[in-house]
Each structure stands twice: as C-alpha cells, then as structure tokens.
SERO-4910 file (N, C-alpha, C, O; in steps of 0.05 Angstrom, whole numbers):
BEGIN
 pado doro    nc1    nc2    nc3   cac1   cac2   cac3    cc1    cc2    cc3    oc1    oc2    oc3
  Unk    A     17    -24      0      0      0      0     17     25      0     38     26     13
  Unk    A      8     46    -15     23     71    -16      7     92     -1    -15     99     -8
  Unk    A     20    103     21      7    124     37    -21    115     47    -39    132     49
  Unk    A    -23     90     54    -49     80     64    -69     74     43    -92     66     50
  Unk    A    -63     79     18    -82     74     -4    -74     49    -19    -51     43    -21
  Unk    A    -94     35    -30    -87     11    -46    -69     18    -69    -70     40    -80
  Unk    A    -52      0    -76    -33      4    -98    -47      4   -125    -40     20   -142
  Unk    A    -66    -14   -128    -80    -17   -154   -110    -14   -151   -122    -24   -132
  Unk    A   -122     -1   -171   -151     -1   -174   -158    -18   -198   -148    -13   -220
  Unk    A   -174    -39   -193   -180    -58   -214   -209    -55   -224   -227    -48   -209
  Unk    A   -212    -58   -250   -238    -59   -263   -246    -88   -269   -232   -101   -284
  Unk    A   -268    -97   -257   -277   -125   -261   -303   -125   -275   -320   -107   -271
  Unk    A   -308   -146   -292   -333   -146   -308   -357   -154   -292   -358   -175   -280
  Unk    A   -377   -137   -293   -403   -142   -280   -421   -157   -300   -418   -153   -324
  Unk    A   -439   -173   -290   -457   -187   -308   -450   -216   -312   -444   -230   -293
  Unk    A   -452   -225   -337   -449   -254   -343   -421   -265   -336   -418   -289   -331
  Unk    A   -401   -247   -336   -373   -256   -330   -366   -254   -300   -345   -263   -292
  Unk    A   -384   -243   -284   -378   -237   -257   -371   -262   -240   -350   -263   -227
  Unk    A   -388   -282   -241   -383   -306   -224   -358   -321   -232   -343   -330   -215
  Unk    A   -354   -324   -259   -330   -339   -267   -305   -323   -261   -284   -335   -256
  Unk    A   -306   -297   -261   -283   -280   -254   -277   -283   -224   -253   -286   -216
  Unk    A   -297   -283   -207   -293   -287   -178   -281   -314   -172   -263   -317   -156
  Unk    A   -291   -335   -187   -280   -362   -182   -250   -363   -191   -234   -376   -177
  Unk    A   -244   -350   -213   -216   -351   -223   -198   -336   -203   -176   -347   -197
  Unk    A   -206   -313   -193   -189   -299   -173   -186   -316   -148   -164   -317   -136
  Unk    A   -207   -329   -139   -206   -346   -115   -186   -369   -119   -170   -375   -101
  Unk    A   -186   -381   -142   -167   -403   -148   -139   -392   -150   -120   -406   -143
  Unk    A   -136   -367   -159   -110   -355   -161    -99   -345   -134    -75   -339   -131
  Unk    A   -117   -344   -113   -108   -337    -87   -120   -312    -75   -112   -304    -53
  Unk    A   -138   -299    -89   -150   -274    -80   -180   -278    -75   -195   -286    -93
  Unk    A   -189   -273    -50   -217   -275    -44   -229   -247    -48   -220   -227    -36
  Unk    A   -250   -246    -64   -264   -221    -69   -293   -224    -61   -307   -243    -69
  Unk    A   -302   -207    -43   -329   -208    -33   -345   -185    -44   -336   -162    -46
  Unk    A   -371   -191    -51   -388   -170    -61   -417   -178    -55   -425   -201    -59
  Unk    A   -433   -158    -47   -461   -164    -43   -476   -163    -69   -466   -152    -89
  Unk    A   -500   -174    -70   -515   -177    -95   -522   -150   -107   -526   -148   -131
  Unk    A   -524   -129    -91   -532   -103   -101   -509    -83   -102   -514    -59   -108
  Unk    A   -485    -91    -98   -463    -73    -96   -444    -76   -120   -443    -97   -133
  Unk    A   -431    -54   -127   -411    -54   -148   -383    -50   -136   -363    -49   -151
  Unk    A   -381    -48   -110   -355    -43    -97   -347    -68    -81   -358    -74    -60
  Unk    A   -328    -83    -92   -320   -108    -79   -300   -103    -56   -289    -81    -53
  Unk    A   -297   -123    -39   -277   -123    -18   -256   -144    -24   -263   -167    -28
  Unk    A   -231   -136    -23   -209   -154    -29   -195   -162     -3   -194   -147     16
  Unk    A   -184   -187     -2   -168   -195     21   -139   -187     18   -122   -197     33
  Unk    A   -133   -170     -1   -106   -160     -6   -106   -130     -4   -120   -116    -20
  Unk    A    -92   -118     16    -93    -89     20    -82    -73     -3    -86    -49     -5
  Unk    A    -68    -86    -21    -57    -72    -45    -78    -67    -66    -74    -52    -85
  Unk    A   -102    -80    -63   -122    -79    -84   -148    -66    -76   -157    -69    -53
  Unk    A   -159    -51    -94   -186    -41    -92   -197    -43   -121   -183    -49   -140
  Unk    A   -223    -38   -124   -234    -41   -150   -264    -36   -151   -276    -30   -131
  Unk    A   -275    -38   -175   -303    -35   -180   -312    -55   -201   -296    -63   -218
  Unk    A   -337    -64   -199   -349    -80   -220   -364    -61   -238   -381    -46   -230
  Unk    A   -357    -62   -264   -372    -47   -284   -377    -65   -308   -366    -87   -309
  Unk    A   -393    -57   -326   -399    -74   -350   -373    -78   -365   -357    -60   -368
  Unk    A   -370   -102   -376   -346   -109   -391   -342    -89   -414   -319    -83   -421
  Unk    A   -364    -80   -425   -362    -61   -447   -348    -35   -440   -338    -21   -458
  Unk    A   -347    -28   -414   -336     -3   -405   -308     -5   -393   -295     16   -390
  Unk    A   -299    -29   -387   -274    -32   -372   -251    -19   -387   -235     -4   -375
  Unk    A   -248    -25   -412   -224    -16   -427   -223     15   -428   -202     27   -428
  Unk    A   -247     28   -430   -247     57   -430   -237     69   -404   -221     88   -403
  Unk    A   -246     57   -382   -238     67   -356   -209     61   -350   -195     77   -336
  Unk    A   -199     39   -360   -170     33   -358   -154     53   -374   -134     63   -365
  Unk    A   -162     58   -399   -148     77   -416   -147    105   -403   -127    118   -404
  Unk    A   -170    113   -391   -172    140   -380   -158    142   -352   -155    164   -342
  Unk    A   -150    119   -340   -135    120   -316   -151    117   -290   -140    118   -268
  Unk    A   -177    114   -292   -193    109   -268   -185     82   -256   -183     79   -232
  Unk    A   -182     62   -273   -171     36   -265   -142     34   -274   -135     42   -296
  Unk    A   -125     22   -257    -98     16   -265    -97     -9   -283    -80    -10   -301
  Unk    A   -115    -27   -278   -116    -52   -294   -144    -63   -293   -161    -54   -276
  Unk    A   -150    -82   -310   -177    -94   -309   -179   -117   -328   -161   -123   -344
  Unk    A   -202   -131   -327   -208   -153   -344   -232   -146   -361   -253   -137   -350
  Unk    A   -230   -152   -386   -253   -147   -404   -249   -163   -430   -228   -174   -434
  Unk    A   -270   -164   -445   -268   -179   -471   -251   -164   -491   -251   -139   -492
  Unk    A   -236   -179   -506   -220   -167   -528   -238   -152   -547   -230   -132   -559
  Unk    A   -263   -162   -551   -281   -148   -569   -287   -120   -561   -290   -102   -578
  Unk    A   -288   -114   -535   -294    -87   -526   -270    -69   -527   -273    -45   -530
  Unk    A   -246    -80   -526   -222    -64   -531   -222    -55   -560   -217    -31   -565
  Unk    A   -229    -73   -578   -231    -66   -607   -254    -46   -611   -250    -26   -625
  Unk    A   -277    -52   -600   -300    -35   -605   -296     -7   -595   -304     13   -607
  Unk    A   -283     -4   -571   -278     22   -560   -253     36   -571   -249     59   -567
  Unk    A   -236     21   -586   -211     32   -596   -193     40   -574   -179     60   -576
  Unk    A   -192     25   -552   -178     33   -528   -148     29   -531   -138      8   -541
  Unk    A   -132     48   -522   -103     47   -522    -94     38   -494    -90     54   -476
  Unk    A    -92     11   -492    -84     -1   -466    -63    -22   -471    -58    -30   -493
  Unk    A    -50    -30   -449    -30    -52   -450    -45    -78   -447    -59    -82   -427
  Unk    A    -43    -96   -466    -54   -123   -463    -34   -141   -449    -16   -151   -462
  Unk    A    -38   -145   -423    -18   -159   -406    -19   -189   -411      2   -201   -414
  Unk    A    -43   -200   -412    -45   -229   -416    -72   -236   -427    -91   -220   -425
  Unk    A    -74   -260   -439    -99   -270   -450   -109   -292   -431    -94   -310   -423
  Unk    A   -134   -291   -424   -146   -310   -406   -171   -322   -419   -192   -309   -420
  Unk    A   -168   -346   -430   -191   -357   -445   -209   -372   -425   -207   -396   -420
  Unk    A   -228   -356   -415   -249   -368   -399   -274   -352   -405   -273   -329   -413
  Unk    A   -297   -363   -401   -322   -349   -407   -345   -361   -390   -341   -378   -373
  Unk    A   -369   -350   -395   -391   -358   -378   -400   -386   -381   -410   -399   -362
  Unk    A   -397   -398   -405   -407   -425   -411   -385   -445   -415   -388   -468   -407
  Unk    A   -364   -437   -428   -342   -456   -435   -316   -442   -432   -314   -418   -425
  Unk    A   -294   -457   -438   -267   -445   -439   -259   -438   -468   -236   -433   -473
  Unk    A   -279   -440   -486   -273   -433   -514   -276   -403   -519   -289   -389   -503
  Unk    A   -264   -394   -540   -268   -366   -548   -297   -362   -557   -309   -379   -570
  Unk    A   -307   -338   -551   -333   -331   -562   -329   -318   -589   -307   -309   -596
  Unk    A   -351   -317   -605   -348   -306   -632   -371   -286   -637   -394   -290   -629
  Unk    A   -363   -264   -650   -384   -246   -660   -389   -254   -689   -371   -255   -706
  Unk    A   -414   -261   -694   -422   -273   -720   -444   -257   -733   -461   -245   -720
  Unk    A   -443   -257   -759   -465   -247   -775   -485   -269   -779   -479   -290   -789
  Unk    A   -510   -263   -772   -531   -284   -773   -556   -273   -786   -562   -249   -783
  Unk    A   -570   -290   -800   -595   -283   -814   -616   -304   -808   -609   -326   -799
  Unk    A   -642   -298   -813   -662   -319   -809   -656   -343   -827   -645   -340   -849
  Unk    A   -664   -367   -818   -659   -391   -833   -668   -391   -862   -655   -402   -879
  Unk    A   -691   -377   -867   -701   -377   -894   -693   -352   -909   -704   -346   -931
  Unk    A   -674   -337   -899   -665   -312   -913   -650   -320   -938   -636   -340   -939
  Unk    A   -653   -303   -959   -637   -308   -984   -608   -300   -981   -592   -306   -999
  Unk    A   -601   -287   -959   -573   -278   -955   -555   -302   -950   -560   -318   -932
  Unk    A   -535   -305   -967   -516   -327   -965   -488   -318   -959   -471   -334   -951
  Unk    A   -482   -293   -964   -456   -282   -958   -459   -252   -951   -480   -241   -954
  Unk    A   -437   -240   -941   -439   -212   -933   -445   -194   -956   -457   -173   -953
  Unk    A   -437   -203   -980   -443   -186  -1004   -473   -183  -1009   -481   -163  -1020
  Unk    A   -489   -202   -999   -518   -200  -1003   -531   -180   -985   -555   -175   -987
  Unk    A   -516   -167   -967   -527   -148   -948   -525   -119   -959   -531   -101   -944
  Unk    A   -517   -116   -983   -516    -89   -995   -543    -75   -992   -563    -86  -1002
  Unk    A   -543    -51   -979   -567    -36   -976   -586    -46   -955   -608    -35   -951
  Unk    A   -578    -67   -940   -595    -78   -919   -590    -65   -892   -573    -48   -889
  Unk    A   -606    -74   -872   -604    -63   -845   -594    -85   -826   -604   -108   -827
  Unk    A   -575    -78   -809   -562    -97   -790   -564    -85   -762   -558    -61   -758
  Unk    A   -571   -101   -742   -572    -93   -714   -549   -107   -699   -544   -131   -703
  Unk    A   -536    -92   -681   -514   -103   -665   -507    -85   -642   -513    -61   -642
  Unk    A   -493    -96   -623   -481    -81   -601   -454    -70   -609   -444    -50   -598
  Unk    A   -440    -83   -628   -413    -76   -636   -415    -61   -663   -408    -72   -684
  Unk    A   -424    -36   -662   -428    -21   -687   -401    -15   -701   -399    -18   -725
  Unk    A   -381     -8   -685   -355     -1   -697   -343    -26   -712   -333    -23   -734
  Unk    A   -343    -48   -698   -332    -73   -710   -347    -80   -735   -335    -88   -756
  Unk    A   -373    -78   -734   -390    -86   -757   -385    -67   -781   -382    -77   -803
  Unk    A   -384    -42   -775   -380    -22   -797   -353    -27   -810   -350    -25   -834
  Unk    A   -332    -32   -794   -306    -37   -805   -305    -63   -822   -292    -64   -843
  Unk    A   -319    -83   -812   -321   -108   -827   -334   -104   -854   -324   -114   -874
  Unk    A   -356    -89   -855   -370    -83   -880   -352    -66   -899   -351    -71   -923
  Unk    A   -338    -47   -887   -320    -30   -903   -299    -46   -916   -292    -42   -939
  Unk    A   -287    -65   -900   -266    -82   -911   -276    -99   -934   -260   -106   -952
  Unk    A   -301   -106   -933   -313   -123   -954   -325   -107   -977   -335   -118   -997
  Unk    A   -325    -80   -974   -336    -64   -995   -366    -64   -997   -377    -61  -1018
  Unk    A   -379    -69   -974   -408    -71   -973   -420    -47   -959   -410    -39   -937
  Unk    A   -440    -35   -970   -453    -12   -957   -480    -21   -946   -498    -29   -961
  Unk    A   -482    -20   -919   -507    -28   -906   -511    -10   -882   -492      2   -872
  Unk    A   -536     -8   -873   -542      8   -849   -538     -9   -824   -550    -30   -821
  Unk    A   -521      2   -806   -516    -12   -781   -528      4   -758   -521     28   -755
  Unk    A   -545     -8   -742   -557      6   -720   -551     -8   -693   -548    -32   -692
  Unk    A   -548      8   -672   -542     -3   -646   -566    -17   -634   -588     -8   -635
  Unk    A   -560    -40   -623   -581    -56   -609   -576    -56   -579   -553    -60   -570
  Unk    A   -596    -50   -564   -594    -49   -535   -596    -76   -522   -596    -78   -497
  Unk    A   -599    -97   -537   -602   -124   -526   -624   -139   -540   -638   -128   -557
  Unk    A   -627   -165   -533   -647   -182   -546   -644   -180   -576   -664   -179   -590
  Unk    A   -619   -179   -586   -614   -175   -614   -626   -198   -631   -634   -193   -654
  Unk    A   -626   -222   -620   -634   -245   -636   -663   -243   -646   -670   -254   -667
  Unk    A   -680   -229   -631   -709   -228   -638   -715   -207   -659   -738   -205   -668
  Unk    A   -696   -191   -667   -701   -169   -685   -702   -176   -715   -712   -161   -731
  Unk    A   -691   -200   -721   -692   -209   -749   -713   -230   -751   -714   -248   -734
  Unk    A   -730   -230   -772   -729   -212   -795   -748   -188   -794   -748   -172   -813
  Unk    A   -763   -185   -772   -784   -164   -772   -773   -136   -772   -784   -118   -785
  Unk    A   -751   -131   -757   -740   -104   -754   -715    -99   -770   -710    -77   -779
  Unk    A   -700   -120   -775   -675   -117   -790   -671   -142   -808   -685   -162   -805
  Unk    A   -653   -139   -827   -647   -161   -845   -627   -182   -834   -628   -205   -841
  Unk    A   -610   -172   -816   -589   -189   -805   -581   -178   -778   -586   -155   -771
  Unk    A   -567   -194   -763   -556   -185   -737   -526   -193   -736   -518   -211   -749
  Unk    A   -511   -179   -719   -485   -188   -711   -486   -191   -681   -490   -172   -666
  Unk    A   -482   -216   -672   -485   -222   -643   -463   -240   -634   -450   -253   -651
  Unk    A   -459   -242   -608   -438   -258   -597   -449   -286   -589   -472   -288   -579
  Unk    A   -434   -307   -594   -442   -334   -587   -419   -351   -579   -396   -347   -588
  Unk    A   -424   -369   -561   -404   -389   -553   -411   -416   -565   -393   -430   -576
  Unk    A   -436   -423   -563   -444   -450   -572   -463   -449   -597   -466   -469   -610
  Unk    A   -474   -426   -602   -493   -423   -624   -522   -432   -617   -540   -430   -633
  Unk    A   -526   -441   -592   -552   -451   -584   -574   -430   -585   -596   -435   -594
  Unk    A   -567   -406   -575   -588   -385   -575   -596   -377   -603   -619   -371   -609
  Unk    A   -576   -376   -621   -583   -369   -649   -601   -390   -662   -620   -384   -675
  Unk    A   -594   -416   -657   -610   -437   -668   -638   -437   -657   -658   -442   -671
  Unk    A   -640   -431   -631   -666   -430   -618   -684   -408   -629   -709   -410   -629
  Unk    A   -671   -387   -640   -686   -365   -652   -687   -367   -682   -693   -348   -697
  Unk    A   -681   -392   -692   -682   -398   -721   -665   -379   -738   -674   -369   -759
  Unk    A   -641   -375   -728   -621   -359   -743   -598   -376   -753   -591   -396   -741
  Unk    A   -587   -368   -775   -566   -382   -789   -541   -365   -790   -543   -342   -798
  Unk    A   -518   -376   -782   -493   -360   -783   -483   -359   -811   -481   -379   -825
  Unk    A   -476   -335   -820   -465   -330   -846   -435   -328   -846   -421   -340   -863
  Unk    A   -424   -314   -826   -396   -310   -825   -388   -300   -797   -404   -289   -782
  Unk    A   -363   -306   -789   -352   -296   -764   -336   -271   -768   -319   -269   -786
  Unk    A   -342   -250   -752   -328   -225   -754   -304   -224   -736   -283   -213   -744
  Unk    A   -306   -235   -712   -285   -232   -692   -287   -254   -672   -308   -260   -662
  Unk    A   -264   -266   -665   -262   -284   -642   -252   -268   -618   -235   -250   -621
  Unk    A   -264   -273   -595   -257   -257   -572   -253   -275   -547   -265   -296   -545
  Unk    A   -236   -265   -529   -233   -278   -503   -228   -256   -483   -230   -232   -490
  Unk    A   -221   -263   -459   -216   -243   -438   -187   -235   -438   -169   -251   -439
  Unk    A   -183   -209   -436   -156   -198   -434   -152   -184   -407   -170   -170   -398
  Unk    A   -129   -188   -395   -121   -173   -372   -106   -149   -382    -84   -152   -394
  Unk    A   -116   -125   -378   -104   -101   -390    -95    -82   -369   -104    -83   -346
  Unk    A    -77    -63   -377    -67    -43   -358    -67    -16   -371    -65    -13   -396
  Unk    A    -69      4   -355    -66     32   -363    -37     37   -371    -19     27   -358
  Unk    A    -33     52   -392     -6     57   -402     12     70   -381     36     62   -378
  Unk    A      2     89   -366     18    103   -346     24     84   -322     46     83   -312
  Unk    A      3     70   -313      7     51   -291     28     30   -298     43     21   -281
  Unk    A     28     21   -323     47      1   -332     76     10   -330     94     -6   -328
  Unk    A     80     37   -331    107     48   -329    116     52   -300    140     57   -295
  Unk    A     98     49   -281    104     51   -253    115     24   -243    100      5   -244
  Unk    A    140     23   -233    151     -3   -226    135    -19   -206    131    -43   -209
  Unk    A    125     -6   -185    110    -20   -164     83    -30   -175     76    -53   -170
  Unk    A     70    -13   -190     44    -21   -201     48    -44   -222     33    -64   -222
  Unk    A     69    -41   -238     74    -62   -259     80    -89   -246     71   -109   -255
  Unk    A     96    -88   -224    103   -113   -211     77   -127   -200     75   -152   -202
  Unk    A     59   -111   -189     34   -123   -178     17   -133   -200      4   -154   -198
  Unk    A     15   -118   -222     -1   -127   -245     10   -153   -256     -5   -171   -263
  Unk    A     37   -155   -259     49   -179   -269     45   -203   -250     41   -226   -259
  Unk    A     45   -198   -224     39   -219   -204     11   -230   -208      7   -254   -209
  Unk    A     -8   -211   -211    -36   -220   -215    -39   -235   -241    -52   -256   -242
  Unk    A    -27   -225   -262    -28   -239   -288    -17   -267   -287    -28   -286   -298
  Unk    A      6   -270   -273     18   -296   -270      0   -316   -256     -4   -339   -264
  Unk    A    -11   -307   -234    -28   -325   -217    -55   -331   -230    -65   -354   -228
  Unk    A    -66   -312   -244    -91   -318   -258    -86   -338   -281   -102   -356   -285
  Unk    A    -64   -334   -295    -58   -352   -316    -52   -380   -306    -59   -400   -318
  Unk    A    -38   -382   -283    -31   -408   -271    -57   -422   -262    -59   -446   -266
  Unk    A    -75   -407   -251   -101   -419   -242   -117   -429   -266   -129   -451   -265
  Unk    A   -117   -414   -287   -132   -422   -311   -119   -446   -324   -133   -464   -333
  Unk    A    -92   -446   -325    -78   -469   -337    -84   -495   -323    -84   -516   -335
  Unk    A    -87   -493   -296    -92   -517   -281   -121   -527   -284   -127   -550   -275
  Unk    A   -138   -511   -296   -166   -518   -297   -172   -544   -312   -192   -558   -305
  Unk    A   -157   -551   -332   -162   -575   -348   -140   -596   -345   -137   -613   -363
  Unk    A   -124   -594   -324   -102   -613   -320   -105   -625   -292   -117   -614   -274
  Unk    A    -92   -648   -289    -91   -662   -263    -62   -672   -259    -47   -676   -278
  Unk    A    -56   -677   -234    -31   -690   -228    -35   -720   -226    -56   -730   -219
  Unk    A    -14   -735   -233    -15   -765   -233     10   -776   -220     32   -769   -228
  Unk    A      6   -793   -201     28   -808   -188     24   -837   -192      1   -847   -193
  Unk    A     46   -852   -195     44   -881   -198     71   -893   -191     92   -880   -193
  Unk    A     71   -918   -184     95   -934   -180     98   -955   -202     78   -966   -211
  Unk    A    122   -960   -210    127   -979   -231    154   -993   -227    173   -981   -216
  Unk    A    155  -1018   -234    181  -1033   -232    201  -1019   -250    195  -1012   -273
  Unk    A    226  -1017   -241    247  -1005   -256    250  -1019   -283    256  -1007   -304
  Unk    A    246  -1045   -283    250  -1061   -308    228  -1054   -329    232  -1059   -353
  Unk    A    206  -1042   -320    184  -1035   -338    183  -1005   -345    166   -996   -360
  Unk    A    202   -990   -334    201   -961   -337    202   -952   -366    185   -936   -375
  Unk    A    221   -962   -381    224   -954   -409    200   -962   -425    192   -947   -443
  Unk    A    188   -985   -419    165   -993   -434    142   -974   -430    127   -967   -449
  Unk    A    138   -965   -405    116   -946   -399    122   -919   -412    104   -907   -424
  Unk    A    146   -910   -411    153   -884   -423    150   -884   -453    141   -865   -465
  Unk    A    158   -906   -465    155   -909   -495    126   -911   -503    118   -900   -524
  Unk    A    110   -925   -487     82   -930   -495     65   -906   -489     43   -903   -501
  Unk    A     73   -889   -471     56   -866   -462     71   -840   -466     85   -831   -448
  Unk    A     68   -827   -489     82   -802   -495     75   -780   -474     92   -763   -470
  Unk    A     51   -781   -462     44   -761   -442     63   -761   -418     66   -742   -404
  Unk    A     76   -784   -414     94   -787   -391    124   -785   -400    141   -796   -387
  Unk    A    128   -770   -422    156   -769   -432    175   -755   -413    199   -762   -412
  Unk    A    165   -735   -398    182   -720   -381    172   -719   -352    169   -697   -341
  Unk    A    167   -742   -340    157   -742   -312    180   -738   -292    203   -741   -299
  Unk    A    172   -732   -268    192   -734   -246    194   -763   -238    174   -776   -233
  Unk    A    219   -773   -236    224   -801   -229    239   -802   -203    261   -790   -201
  Unk    A    228   -816   -183    241   -818   -157    246   -847   -150    230   -864   -156
  Unk    A    268   -851   -136    275   -878   -127    259   -885   -101    257   -868    -84
  Unk    A    248   -909    -99    234   -917    -75    253   -933    -57    276   -940    -65
  Unk    A    243   -940    -33    260   -955    -14    267   -982    -26    289   -993    -20
  Unk    A    249   -993    -42    255  -1018    -57    268  -1010    -83    255   -998   -100
  Unk    A    293  -1016    -86    308  -1007   -110    298  -1018   -136    306  -1008   -157
  Unk    A    281  -1038   -134    270  -1049   -159    246  -1032   -170    237  -1037   -192
  Unk    A    237  -1013   -154    214   -996   -161    222   -967   -163    240   -958   -149
  Unk    A    207   -952   -179    210   -923   -180    182   -911   -180    162   -924   -186
  Unk    A    181   -885   -172    155   -870   -172    156   -849   -194    176   -836   -198
  Unk    A    134   -847   -208    132   -826   -229    111   -806   -220     91   -813   -208
  Unk    A    116   -781   -227     96   -760   -222     96   -741   -246    117   -732   -255
  Unk    A     72   -735   -256     70   -718   -279     44   -702   -279     27   -707   -262
  Unk    A     41   -683   -298     17   -668   -302      7   -674   -329     22   -673   -349
  Unk    A    -19   -681   -331    -31   -688   -357    -58   -674   -360    -70   -665   -341
  Unk    A    -68   -674   -384    -95   -663   -389   -115   -682   -376   -113   -707   -379
  Unk    A   -135   -671   -363   -155   -687   -349   -170   -705   -369   -178   -727   -362
  Unk    A   -174   -695   -393   -188   -711   -413   -174   -736   -421   -186   -755   -432
  Unk    A   -147   -738   -415   -131   -761   -423   -132   -783   -402   -123   -806   -407
  Unk    A   -141   -777   -378   -139   -796   -356   -154   -822   -361   -144   -843   -355
  Unk    A   -177   -820   -373   -194   -844   -377   -180   -864   -396   -185   -888   -394
  Unk    A   -163   -854   -414   -148   -872   -431   -121   -881   -419   -113   -903   -422
  Unk    A   -109   -862   -404    -82   -868   -393    -82   -888   -370    -65   -906   -370
  Unk    A   -100   -884   -351    -99   -901   -327   -102   -931   -334    -86   -947   -324
  Unk    A   -121   -939   -351   -122   -968   -358    -96   -977   -372    -88  -1000   -367
  Unk    A    -84   -960   -388    -60   -968   -402    -37   -971   -382    -20   -989   -384
  Unk    A    -36   -952   -363    -15   -954   -342    -18   -980   -327      2   -994   -321
  Unk    A    -43   -987   -320    -48  -1012   -305    -39  -1036   -321    -27  -1055   -310
  Unk    A    -45  -1036   -347    -37  -1058   -365     -7  -1062   -366      3  -1084   -368
  Unk    A      8  -1039   -363     37  -1041   -364     50  -1045   -337     74  -1043   -334
  Unk    A     33  -1052   -317     45  -1059   -291     46  -1038   -270     58  -1042   -249
  Unk    A     36  -1014   -276     37   -992   -256     19   -999   -232     -2  -1012   -235
  Unk    A     27   -990   -209     12   -994   -184     10   -968   -169     25   -949   -175
  Unk    A     -8   -967   -150    -11   -943   -132    -16   -918   -148     -4   -897   -142
  Unk    A    -33   -920   -168    -39   -897   -186    -57   -878   -171    -78   -885   -161
  Unk    A    -48   -852   -170    -64   -832   -156    -68   -808   -175    -48   -797   -186
  Unk    A    -92   -800   -178    -99   -776   -193   -107   -754   -173   -122   -760   -154
  Unk    A    -97   -729   -176   -104   -708   -157   -108   -682   -172    -95   -677   -193
  Unk    A   -126   -665   -162   -131   -639   -176   -109   -619   -171    -93   -622   -153
  Unk    A   -108   -599   -189    -87   -579   -187   -100   -551   -184   -122   -546   -195
  Unk    A    -87   -534   -169    -97   -506   -166    -83   -488   -186    -96   -470   -197
  Unk    A    -57   -492   -190    -42   -474   -207    -21   -489   -222     -9   -508   -211
  Unk    A    -16   -481   -247      6   -493   -262     22   -469   -274     11   -453   -289
  Unk    A     48   -468   -268     65   -446   -278     87   -459   -294    102   -476   -284
  Unk    A     90   -450   -319    111   -461   -336    135   -442   -336    155   -448   -349
***
C-alpha cells in the first residue's frame, strides 16, 4: 500500500462474466467479496481495490486511468478503440473455456448467403464499430444500428441481419437464425493503463496477478498423476505413453521400483490409467491442481 491507499484499482466485469471471474481470482489466491446489489468489492489484499462495471466499459476506464488494470473482452477493446496494454490472455467465459465469436446471422429462410448479399440492408448489433469496419473491408454498404439487447429477436421483422456474440450457437438456433460469417473471435484480456504500466511498483503487482490468474486457468483442465512402476518396466511405460515423456522419477526404498509423477490433461486420464495398469503400474493416484506455472 502507498500512503495507506491501495496500490492498484481494478476494473472487473459485471454481469455474465462476474461469477466466473470471482472463481478464477479465488483459485489464483484472492478472495473477493461483493453483495448482490453492490458494485464495490472487498479484497483480502490491502494492495487492491476495484469496482465492478460492465465489460463493455472496462477498457475505456482503464485507458482513462480510473482503473490501473482490469479484465474485459477483447471485443470491447476493439469496439472502444482503447489504447491499453494487453498484459495477458485468459480464455475463460460464462459457458465454456472456448473463445466466443461475433457472428453475422440471418433468419434460416433468408436469401442472404454471404456478406455481399447485405448491400443496402439493415443490421442490428451491439458492436457497431466492429461491424462497420467489417463491411467497409468487404466493400459492402449497409445500415448498421445499435441494439440495446435481445438482438436475436429483431430479425427478420425489424432488421435483415444481426451481428451477435455466441459461444455455442444454441441461442441463435433457438431463434431460427443461421450463421453466415464470423467477424471476430474474442476472449478475456487482462489489460493495464499505459501510465500505470510504467510505474515499477504497479507493474510488478499487475504482473503478479497476471501470472497467478494464468496459472489458475492453466490448471483448470489438468490433473496430477502419481504411480509406482518396476524399474524393469520403466522404459516400456515411457515409450508407450508419450504423455509421460518428461515425468519426475524418484527412487523408492525398494530399489526395484520407481515412482513417477507428472501433469496431464484431465481428458486423457480415462485412456491413460487403464494403459498404465496394463503395463504394470501400481498405486496410481490422480489429484486436482490449483495452479500450473511453466
């Protein structure tokens, strides 16, 4: 803390990203408390203070210096044209760990098959700047209007097409919309104010947070694995299982046996453990991870 004041003011996304952001910070080591009606969180780190605002606004407030750093979608950095430092990329979202996409969509029975077919048409979207630039790059002239929400229901009665964000496409399909093209892939960026980034103390704290958030996210789809194997079978297991190419190998009290420990993708466990067992491994233990730092 500097002169009794927090070192960093953070901008955190309110709304659909709020819960997943709180969980990520908790896994990274920071407990953030907030009441259901409040925008002012409480941190268990005296160096930190912050506010919850809409993700659409975070990059503007970081650029203007109200926040030293913050998390927001890459799409809103582009839409706002914000001049900020992109410290790290954090691929997490409200439904999946996949990137979200801003897509051009039309009703299923629309004659529109490509962006060229939208010449002279009307498009509704929250990302007016991105959409206009996309049309300009394609040489298409169309009217783009700002949508305050519920964009999916506006086609075909109010507009000819929409540009909306999707992770799974389920909402678009439910509203009988067909994707024509992807304009932008987006994920969460940890960003910093340009002046704050030049301050050594602030930069060190920002880099600490970025490291730990990234480590917590990296651990999300990995597990640790321990097992014992006869020394005579070690090479066979290593050759047969590429995932264990660089494990930690420890000698046991019985010199005929060694212990292996490694980190693998959780999705690989169901295939690996039976194969390990077939090759003579014993005492196989799978355990969850909180953080992985490379």
